[in-house]
C-alpha positions as CSV (number, residue, x, y, z in Angstrom):
1,M,101.1,93.1,51.7
2,G,104.0,90.2,51.9
3,G,104.3,90.4,55.3
4,P,101.6,87.8,56.0
5,K,103.0,86.1,53.5
6,S,106.3,86.2,54.1
7,G,105.6,84.5,57.5
8,W,103.5,81.8,56.4
9,L,106.6,81.1,54.1
10,A,108.6,81.4,57.4
11,L,106.9,79.1,59.4
12,A,106.5,76.4,57.1
13,A,110.6,76.3,56.0
14,A,111.3,76.3,59.6
15,L,108.7,73.2,60.4
16,A,110.2,71.2,57.4
17,V,113.7,72.1,58.5
18,A,113.0,70.6,62.0
19,S,110.7,67.4,60.6
20,L,113.3,66.4,58.6
21,S,116.1,67.4,61.2
22,A,114.0,64.7,63.7
23,S,113.6,62.4,60.8
24,A,117.6,62.1,59.9
25,A,118.2,61.7,63.8
26,I,115.5,59.1,64.5
27,S,116.8,57.0,61.4
28,L,120.6,57.5,62.9
29,Y,119.5,56.3,65.8
30,F,117.7,53.2,64.9
31,R,121.1,52.1,62.8
32,K,123.3,53.3,65.8
33,S,121.0,51.1,67.9
34,K,121.8,48.0,66.3
35,S,125.6,48.4,67.0
36,N,125.8,50.6,70.1
37,L,122.3,50.8,71.6
38,S,119.9,48.9,73.6
39,N,116.5,49.5,72.8
40,E,115.7,51.3,76.0
41,E,118.4,53.7,75.1
42,A,117.3,54.0,71.4
43,A,114.0,55.1,72.8
44,K,114.7,57.3,75.2
45,K,116.9,59.5,72.3
46,I,113.8,59.4,70.3
47,Q,111.9,60.6,73.0
48,Q,114.5,63.6,73.8
49,L,114.6,64.2,69.7
50,E,110.7,64.1,70.2
51,T,110.5,66.5,72.8
52,S,112.9,69.0,71.4
53,L,111.0,68.9,68.3
54,K,107.5,69.8,70.0
55,N,109.1,73.0,71.8
56,A,110.6,73.9,68.4
57,L,106.9,74.0,67.2
58,K,105.4,75.8,70.0
59,K,108.1,78.6,69.8
60,C,107.7,79.4,66.2
61,A,103.6,79.2,66.8
62,A,104.7,81.6,69.6
63,E,106.4,84.3,67.7
64,R,103.5,83.3,64.9
65,Q,100.7,84.8,67.4
66,G,103.2,87.6,68.5
67,R,103.8,89.0,64.6
68,I,99.5,88.9,64.2
69,R,99.5,90.7,67.5
70,A,101.7,93.2,66.2
71,Q,100.6,93.7,62.6
72,K,96.4,93.8,64.5
73,A,98.0,96.8,66.5
74,L,99.2,98.6,63.2
75,R,96.4,97.8,61.4
76,E,93.8,98.9,64.3
77,P,94.0,103.1,63.3
78,L,92.6,102.1,60.1
79,S,89.9,99.7,60.8
80,G,86.8,102.1,62.2
81,S,85.4,105.6,60.9
82,N,86.2,107.5,64.2
83,A,87.6,110.9,63.4
84,E,89.6,110.8,66.5
85,K,91.4,107.6,65.2
86,L,91.7,109.6,61.9
87,E,93.2,112.7,63.5
88,S,96.4,110.6,64.6
89,I,97.5,109.5,61.3
90,S,99.9,110.8,59.5
91,Y,102.4,109.3,56.6
92,P,105.9,110.0,56.1
93,M,105.8,111.6,52.8
94,A,108.3,114.5,51.8
95,P,108.7,115.8,47.9
96,I,111.1,113.6,45.7
97,A,111.4,116.3,43.0
98,I,110.6,119.9,42.1
99,V,109.2,120.9,39.0
100,H,111.0,124.0,36.9
101,S,108.4,124.9,34.3
102,C,107.5,127.6,31.5
103,F,104.6,128.4,34.0
104,S,105.5,131.1,36.0
105,T,102.2,131.6,38.3
106,R,99.1,130.0,38.3
107,N,97.5,132.0,36.0
108,G,97.8,130.8,32.4
109,T,98.6,127.5,33.4
110,P,96.5,125.3,31.8
111,R,93.4,124.0,33.0
112,Q,94.3,120.2,31.9
113,P,96.8,118.5,30.8
114,L,98.4,118.3,27.7
115,L,96.2,121.1,26.1
116,V,99.2,123.2,25.1
117,P,102.0,120.7,23.6
118,L,104.4,123.2,23.9
119,A,104.4,123.8,27.1
120,R,107.5,122.6,29.0
121,A,108.9,121.7,32.1
122,T,111.8,119.7,33.9
123,L,111.5,117.8,37.2
124,V,114.8,117.7,38.8
125,F,114.9,115.1,41.3
126,D,116.8,115.3,44.5
127,S,119.6,113.9,44.5
128,T,120.0,113.4,48.7
129,R,117.2,111.3,48.7
130,I,116.4,109.8,45.4
131,P,119.4,107.3,43.3
132,Q,119.6,108.3,39.7
133,A,119.3,104.3,39.3
134,S,115.4,104.7,39.6
135,L,114.7,106.7,36.7
136,E,116.1,104.6,34.6
137,G,113.7,102.7,32.1
138,L,111.2,105.7,32.3
139,E,112.5,106.7,28.9
140,G,111.3,103.9,27.6
141,Y,107.3,105.4,28.2
142,S,105.5,108.1,26.2
143,H,104.0,109.8,29.5
144,C,103.9,109.4,32.9
145,W,101.7,110.3,35.6
146,I,102.4,113.5,38.1
147,L,101.4,113.5,42.1
148,Y,102.2,117.1,43.4
149,V,101.1,119.4,45.8
150,F,99.0,122.6,45.0
151,H,102.4,124.5,46.6
152,L,100.3,128.1,46.0
153,N,96.8,127.4,47.2
154,T,96.4,130.2,50.0
155,N,94.7,128.0,52.8
156,L,97.8,126.0,53.0
157,D,99.1,127.7,56.2
158,K,95.7,126.6,58.0
159,L,96.1,123.0,56.9
160,R,99.6,122.7,58.0
161,K,98.5,124.0,61.8
162,R,95.7,122.0,61.9
163,A,94.8,120.2,59.1
164,S,92.0,117.6,60.3
165,H,90.1,121.1,61.9
166,S,90.7,123.1,58.7
167,T,87.9,124.0,56.6
168,F,87.5,124.3,52.2
169,K,84.8,124.8,49.9
170,A,82.3,121.6,49.8
171,K,81.3,123.3,46.0
172,V,83.3,125.4,43.4
173,R,82.7,127.1,40.2
174,V,83.6,125.4,37.3
175,P,84.4,127.2,34.1
176,R,82.0,125.0,31.5
177,L,78.8,125.6,34.0
178,E,79.6,129.8,33.6
179,G,79.8,129.9,37.5
180,E,77.5,127.2,38.7
181,K,78.7,125.1,41.9
182,V,79.5,121.7,42.0
183,G,80.9,119.7,44.2
184,V,84.9,119.8,44.9
185,F,85.1,115.7,44.5
186,A,83.2,115.8,41.1
187,T,85.9,118.4,39.6
188,R,89.8,118.9,39.3
189,S,90.0,122.1,41.6
190,P,93.0,122.7,43.4
191,H,90.8,123.9,46.6
192,R,90.7,120.5,48.2
193,A,90.5,118.8,51.9
194,C,94.1,117.1,50.9
195,P,96.1,119.9,48.3
196,I,97.0,117.1,45.8
197,G,97.1,117.0,42.2
198,L,97.7,114.4,39.3
199,T,98.7,115.1,36.3
200,V,100.2,113.6,33.2
201,A,102.5,114.1,30.7
202,K,105.0,113.6,28.1
203,V,108.5,112.5,28.7
204,E,110.6,113.8,26.1
205,A,114.2,112.2,27.9
206,V,115.8,111.4,30.6
207,H,119.2,112.9,31.8
208,G,120.7,111.7,35.2
209,R,118.3,112.5,38.0
210,T,116.1,114.8,35.5
211,V,113.0,114.0,33.2
212,H,112.2,116.5,30.5
213,L,108.0,117.0,30.0
214,S,106.0,118.6,27.8
215,G,102.1,119.1,27.8
216,V,102.5,120.3,31.5
217,D,99.7,122.1,33.6
218,L,102.3,122.4,36.4
219,V,103.1,126.0,37.7
220,D,106.9,126.2,38.7
221,G,108.3,125.2,41.5
222,S,105.7,122.7,42.2
223,P,106.6,119.9,44.7
224,V,106.5,116.7,42.9
225,L,105.5,113.3,45.6
226,D,105.7,110.5,43.4
227,I,106.1,109.8,39.0
228,K,104.5,106.5,37.4
229,P,104.7,105.5,33.7
230,Y,101.6,106.0,31.7
231,L,100.4,102.5,30.8
232,P,97.6,102.2,27.7
233,Y,96.3,98.9,28.2
234,C,94.7,99.9,32.0
235,D,95.1,103.8,32.5
236,S,93.1,104.3,28.9
237,V,89.2,104.0,29.8
238,Q,87.3,103.0,27.0
239,G,83.5,104.2,27.5
240,A,84.0,106.3,30.2
241,K,81.4,108.5,31.5
242,T,81.2,111.9,32.3
243,P,78.7,114.4,33.0
244,D,76.8,116.3,30.5
245,W,78.4,119.6,31.6
246,L,81.4,118.4,30.2
247,K,80.4,118.4,26.9
248,V,80.1,121.7,26.2
249,D,81.0,123.5,23.1
250,E,85.1,124.0,23.4
251,N,84.6,127.3,21.9
252,L,83.4,128.4,25.3
253,L,86.7,128.4,26.6
254,G,88.8,129.1,23.5
255,V,89.2,132.1,21.7
256,A,88.4,133.5,18.1
257,S,91.7,134.1,16.9
258,V,96.1,135.0,18.5
259,N,97.6,138.0,17.1
260,F,100.5,139.9,17.6
261,S,101.0,143.5,17.2
262,D,104.2,145.0,15.2
263,D,106.0,145.7,18.5
264,F,106.1,142.8,19.6
265,P,108.9,141.1,17.7
266,S,111.4,144.0,18.8
267,S,110.4,143.8,22.7
268,L,110.5,139.4,22.4
269,A,114.0,140.1,20.5
270,D,115.4,142.8,23.7
271,C,113.8,140.2,26.7
272,W,115.9,137.1,24.9
273,L,119.0,138.5,25.2
274,L,118.9,138.4,28.5
275,V,116.8,135.0,29.5
276,G,117.4,133.1,26.0
277,E,120.2,130.9,27.5
278,K,118.4,129.7,30.5
279,S,115.0,129.5,28.3
280,L,113.1,125.9,27.8
281,Y,112.9,127.1,24.2
282,S,115.2,126.5,21.7
283,S,114.4,130.3,20.2
284,P,112.5,133.3,20.5
285,E,110.2,132.3,17.2
286,E,109.7,128.5,19.4
287,Y,108.7,130.7,22.6
288,R,105.8,133.1,20.2
289,D,104.5,129.7,19.7
290,L,104.1,129.1,23.3
291,I,102.4,132.4,24.3
292,K,99.9,131.4,21.1
293,Q,98.9,128.2,22.5
294,V,98.6,129.3,25.8
295,L,96.3,132.0,24.6
296,S,94.1,130.2,22.4
297,W,92.7,129.1,25.7
298,D,90.5,131.6,27.0
299,I,93.0,131.8,30.8
300,R,90.7,134.9,32.3
301,S,88.9,134.2,35.2
302,L,84.9,133.9,35.3
303,A,84.4,137.1,36.4
304,Q,86.3,138.7,34.1
305,R,85.1,137.1,31.3
306,N,81.4,138.5,32.4
307,R,82.4,142.1,33.1
308,P,85.8,142.3,30.3
309,H,85.6,146.1,30.1
310,Q,84.5,147.4,33.6
311,P,86.3,149.6,35.1
312,I,88.0,149.9,38.7
313,G,85.2,151.8,40.9
314,Y,82.4,150.6,39.5
315,T,79.3,150.9,41.5
316,G,76.3,149.9,39.8
317,F,74.6,148.1,42.9
318,A,71.5,150.3,43.3
319,N,68.8,148.0,41.6
320,L,70.6,144.7,42.7
321,T,68.8,142.2,44.7
322,E,70.0,140.6,48.1
323,D,71.3,137.3,46.6
324,A,72.5,138.8,42.9
325,L,74.5,141.3,45.1
326,T,75.6,137.9,47.2
327,A,76.8,136.6,43.6
328,E,78.4,140.1,42.8
329,N,80.5,139.7,46.1
330,C,81.4,136.3,44.8
331,Q,82.6,137.3,41.0
332,E,84.2,140.5,43.0
333,E,86.2,138.2,45.3
334,E,87.1,135.8,42.5
335,E,88.2,138.5,40.4
336,E,90.9,139.9,42.9
337,E,92.3,136.4,43.4
338,A,93.0,136.7,39.3
339,I,94.4,139.9,39.6
340,E,96.9,139.3,42.3
341,N,97.9,135.9,40.5
342,G,98.6,138.5,37.4
343,A,95.5,137.8,34.9
344,G,95.4,141.3,34.2
345,E,94.4,144.7,35.6
346,L,91.5,147.0,34.9
347,D,91.9,150.3,33.5
348,S,91.1,153.3,35.3
349,S,89.4,154.9,32.2
350,P,85.8,153.7,31.3
351,T,86.6,153.9,27.4
352,S,90.1,152.1,27.4
353,S,89.8,148.1,26.9
354,V,91.3,145.5,29.8
355,L,95.3,144.7,29.5
356,Y,96.1,141.3,30.8
357,H,99.5,139.7,31.9
358,L,100.4,136.2,31.2
359,F,103.8,135.3,32.8
360,L,106.0,133.0,31.0
361,E,109.7,131.8,31.8
362,G,109.7,135.0,34.4
363,L,108.5,137.1,31.6
364,D,105.7,139.6,31.0
365,V,103.5,139.0,28.1
366,S,100.7,141.8,27.6
367,Y,97.8,141.3,25.9
368,R,94.1,142.5,25.0
369,I,91.1,140.3,24.2
370,D,88.3,142.3,22.4
371,S,84.2,141.4,22.4
372,N,85.0,139.1,19.3
373,A,87.4,136.9,21.8
374,D,90.2,138.1,19.3
375,V,93.7,138.4,21.2
376,L,96.4,141.1,20.4
377,V,99.3,140.2,22.1
378,E,101.2,143.6,22.9
379,K,104.3,143.3,24.3
380,V,106.9,141.1,25.9
381,S,108.7,143.3,29.0
382,L,110.6,142.0,32.3
383,P,108.1,141.9,35.0
384,S,107.9,144.0,37.8
385,V,108.4,141.4,40.5
386,S,110.7,138.7,40.6
387,F,109.9,134.8,40.6
388,T,112.5,133.3,42.8
389,S,111.1,129.9,42.2
390,Y,112.5,130.0,38.1
391,G,115.7,129.0,37.3
């Protein structure tokens, strides 16, 4: 934005200097002409100076026209709505930091920021690109915005190969509408045309190139594109409007209670001996409080909430219509994705309840939830799979 303005300033300065120089020179020659030069010689010198000034002005004008043509050429690809033009546009973006979060997988990560105050993370900035001085002053803000990449989206490979021709779902299911769909740009779904996320978090501390955060909804390993300070006077919009479907009872997404089994303390103590030194939490008790805060929200998928005790292999499709079958298949796809992400596994016994899994700081937290929405956390154990991004 400063390019054209700075060009005008440079041109004005050049003209002023040239005019002053010419005036000074003319005055000097007038004074000298009284003693050394004839009127004819003085007039000749003045004409030479005027010619020189005109040439300098023409040169400045030509340079200015050249800058205008170059700027126009740079703006031209953005001026139209032609898809072919947009396809050729790219911007130099690369991650500047990596998130180290308490959430090892997508499952269990809060759907929105600040819902779990104890959810902690650190942003570790790239020492080869980001000077430490660039973070000076950030500690003076209570919160900051974070722009990041949804790096665990399953369609990223398609986007990398040919972004302009990749497709995404125009409508997505939202938890508050119990399965109904709305346009993706009316939601905060991670599955977007450009997989970029925006979140806000509390700034706890800044140490060197590391920023300590709380209240996060970020998965471990998320690449960060930028951070900006949160400004209450302009970022908080008074009287902002939201759709009615966002105003539903919060109890629809919450649980009745979170309790811990008798075996839980000993299982946590055993695991804490192995991971406690690397933890973002100071004690097993604080880690237990984190579990309670996370599970106070029903983190299960829509399909799992609708069919919480249905065993694997259930095939009750005999009397379903074609539309109902389509909906059932969509729910199955969602359920498979949730199970793949560690949301839970359906026991093969029709009489047993479902055992779900939540992965926090690389530990497997297993729990059950009954029909009254009461959660029982059974134990903490080392996971059967490793999470290499956590550290």
